[in-house]
N, C-alpha and C positions, 0 to 999 in steps of 0.2 A: 238600577240594581236593587235599590231599597225596596221597590215595589215587588220585585221577584223573590225577595228573601223569604217571606212566609211560604210561598209555593215550593221553593227549594228545600226548606226545612221539612215540609210535609213529604216531599218526594224522597228525601233522605231517610225519613222514618219508614216510608213505604218500602224503600229498598232493603230495609232490614228484615222484611217479611221472609218467611221460609220459601226458598226456591227449590225446585227439583234437583236432587243430587245425582251423582253418577250411578247410584244403585238403581235408579229408575230404568236404566238401560240393561239391567241384568236379564238374561234370557230365562223365560219361564216356559216349562214344558207345556205344549198345547195338549188339551184333552177333549173329550166328547162334549163338554159343556160350552166350548167356545162358540159364541153366537155368530160372529163374523170377523173377518180379518182383512187387512189390506197390505199388499206388498209394494214397496217403493224403493227407488234408487236415490242415493245421496251423493252429491258432489259438493265438497266443502273446502273452504280456505281456512277452516279451524285446524289447529294442530291436534293430532290424536294423542291422548294420554294413555300410554301403554299400561300403566299401573291400574287404571280404573276402567279402561275400555270406552271412555267417553271422549268428547271433543271439547277443548277449552276455548278461551278467548285469545289464546296465543295464535299469532298469524303464521300459518303454514307457508313454506316457500313454494309449494305447488299444490294442485288440487288433490284431495284425498277422496276415494270412492268407496262406498259400502252399500250393500243391499240389506234391507230390513223387512221383516213382516211384523205388523202390529195387530194385536188382538183387541177387539172392541167388546166391552162387557155387555152381558144381556140387559143390564139396567140402563144402558146408554140413553140419554136424552138428546134429541136433535139439537144441534148448534153448540152443545156443551162438550167439554173434555173432562172425563172422570179421572182426576189425578190420583196417583197412588198416595196413600197416607204415609207409609214408610217404605214397605216393599210392594212391588206390583202384585196384583191379585186378579186372575182371569175373571172372577165373578164380579168384581167391583170397580176395576180400573183399567185404563189402557195399559197394555203390557207388550213387551218385545218377546216374540216367540221364535224368531230366527234372525240371524244376522251373518253376513259374509263380507269380509274385507276384500276389495277388488283392486287389482293393479292398475286398471284403466277403465274408461267408459265402455260399458258393454251391457246389452240387454240379454245376452246369452247366459243367464244364470237360472238355475232350477226354480228358485222361488219367484223370480220375475216372469219366467215362461209360463208359470201356472196361473198368473193373474190375468185380469181382463186387459183389453186394450188393443187386440188385433183387429184391424179393419178388413174390408173385403179384398184388399190387395195382398193380405198376409203380412202387412207391415204393422208396427206398433205405433199407434197415436200416443203422444206424450204430452203431459202438462208440466212445465217447469215453473216451480213456485219459488219466489224470492221473498223471504220473510222480512219483517220490519224491525224497527228499533226496539231494544230492551227484550230480546229473546235469548234464552240459553239454548243449547243444542236440542235437548230433549223436548223443550216447549215447541220449537219450530217443527220437530219431527212429528209430534202428536197433533199439532195444528193441521198439518197437511193430511195426516191420516183421517182426522175428523172431517175435513172438507171433502175428501175423496169418498168417504162412506156416506155422509149426509147428502151430498150432491149426487150420489150414485154415478160418479164419473166413470166413463168408459176408458178414458185416457190413462196410461201408466203414469203415476205421479213421480216426479223427480224433484227433490228438494235441493235448491242451491242455498247452502248455509254459510253465511259470512260470519266473521268473528265478533259478533256483538258482545259488549261488555255485560249485557244482561243486568243493567242498572238504570234506574230512572234518572240518576244524576250523571250517566255516562253518555249524554247526547253528543257531545263533541267527539268523544272517543269513537262512538259508533259512526259518525260521519267520516272520520278518517279511515275506519275499517272498511266502509263501503268503497271509498276511493281506492284503497289497497286492493280490493277484490274485483275491480272493474275488468281488468285484463283477463281474469280467470272466468268471469261470466261470458266474456267474448269467446274465450277458448271453448267453453262448454257448448255454446250455441253453434260455433263453427264445427265442432266434432259431431254434434247431434244432426246438424243439417246435412253433413256428408255421409252419415251412416246409412247404408242401404236398408237396414232393418227398421229405421225410423220413418213413420208416416207423417201425419200432420203434427205440427208443433204449436202448442199454445203456451205463451209466455205471460205469467201472472206475477205482478209485483205489488206488495202491500207496504204502505207507509214509506219508510226510508228505502225499502226494497224497490219501490217505484222509481226513486231517484237513480238507483243502481241500474235498473232496467233501461231507463231513458239514456243514461250515460253510455251503456254498452251499445245500444242501438246507434247512438251518435258516433261512437268510435267505429262501428262496423261501416257506417256510411262514409265517414271520412277516409277510411282505409280502402275504400272501393270494394268492400265485400257485399255488394248488392244481392248476390245470390243467396247469401245466408238470410238476409232480411226477407227475401221473397219466399223462403221456406216457412216463414211464420204464418200459420193459419189464422192466428188471433193473438192480439196483444192487449192485456187488460192491466190498468193501474188502479188499485183500490186504495182510497184515502191517501193519494200520493203526497208525501211530505217533500214538496218541491216549491221553491220560490216561484211565483207565477211568471216573473220576468225571465228567470233562468229557464223555465220550461218553454217559454215562447222562443228563446234562442235554440234550445234543444230541438224542438219540433221543426223549426225552420231548416235545421241541418238534416234531421232524419227524413223529412219529407212525408208526403201522404202515404199511408199504408193501405193495402187492399186485402181484406176489408179494413175500415178505419180503426185506428187505435181507440179503445174505450177507456174513459176515465169514470170511476165510481166516486161520487163526491157526496158530502153531507155537511152543510153549514154549521151543524150543532156538534161537530167533532171536537171534544174537549182536549184531547191529546194534541191535535194540530193547533188548537188555539194557544196552548202552552208553547208549542214550537214557534208560533208566530211572535210571541212575546220575547222569546230568546233571540229571535232574529230582528228585533227592533220594530215589531208590529208590521212586518212584511207578510202579505197574504200568501198562504199556501194553496196549491192547486186543489187539494182535497177539501177545502172549505168554500170553494167558489159558489157564487149565487148564479144559477143557470138563467135567471131572468135579467141579469146584468147584460146590457147590450155589448159591453166589451168582451165578455165571455162568449157570447153568441158569435161575435165577429171573429174571435180567435178560433172557435170551432169550425166555422165556415171557411175561413181563409186557409186553415192548415189541415183540413180533412180529418177532424177529430170528433169523436162522439162523446159527449159529456152527459152522464146519467146521474140524476139526483136520487139517492137511495134513502133519504131521510125518513121515509114512511116505513122502512123495514124495522120491526121491533126485535129487540134482543131480550132474552130471559133475564140477564143480569144487569140490564140497563146501560151497558157500555155502548159508546157511540163510535169508537175507533175500529171495532171489529165487526161492523155490520155486514161486511162482505161474507163472513163465515155463516151468518144467519141467512144471507141471501141465497146461498146454495141450497137451503132447504125450502125456500119459497118457490123456486122454479126448478128444483132438482137439476137433473142433467141438462134440461133445456135452457138453463141459464146462458151458458157459453154459446150454444148453437143459435139461440135467439139473437144474441148480439151479432154473431157472425152473419146471420141471414139479413140483417138490417144493413142494406148496402150503402146508405148515405150517412154523412156526418151531420152534426147538429147538436141541439140540447134537448134532453128528454127527462121526464119524471117516471120513475118506476112505481107502478101501482101494484102493491103486493097481493091484494085480494084477487085481482083479475090476472096477475102475472103478465102485465103488458107494459110496454114503453109508450108513453104519451108525449108527443112532440110539443115543445113550448111555442108560444106565439112569438114570432120574430118581429 
């Protein structure tokens, strides 16, 4: 604990930095200067604060649903989120231009019908994004909007927002919040899989959200809901904050997916290194070395695809959100490239050529 004290003091100071407040979600009237926008659906286990219109870190007893349209400013830089300084401004920041509270899961909403995502069968392909540790609601909402726009995604984005404490020192609280939300993610996947309006489903978990995704898949398998898992066109875990031994048990229960589950890893991920220290120096999946024979064996034995994205650069130098920059490296082809690679194994992503190179086994 003595060795961790300087880190915890630093994180506590960082946690005092200004975070986005509820005013960020105030609706701004859209005008002719709006460069582009993205509509998305939210399913959240956060409790709704009626007085502010936002969602807190209080745990809701059931899923809350809402549809949003987010405006992206003309000055937008790829991979970045232009945060509001005080109030949102269409010219300089991400801004909410429409929102509708929904009583249940549905794609039959005007602002969602007008967005992209309809495939050749007339169904809506969807991407369900599960955010990571230390996010408040607005941050997770804008992150998914950024990914959708920069990646030029055709899928309708769906945010699964769990009640993170939005604090660097709230790691344990966030782990509990993830466990609390596991049944609700299972519920969302079950509903989406059964909805005749939903086409292909991509499930994407980042950081601690990757742990939540793996737990939900494990629960689906144990409860005999194989058909729900079979409806998943693609499962991606980016920088998964999962103990590698725990993941080995999880994937043994989940079984091989078709196409294989994809893990995006980077050994230089500083956030996950901190997570490892909190866990008594136990390795996280997101920092694994793809040249390690044990990792190669795990991938081959369990039908998993492990992709090292260390070579992906980020403008702000962060290493834990490289997946967000990855969307601009291969835009929409990112997910389809992974899906078309039918075999498991370990790979390196070469950003310049936008290709996956298999490692020597």
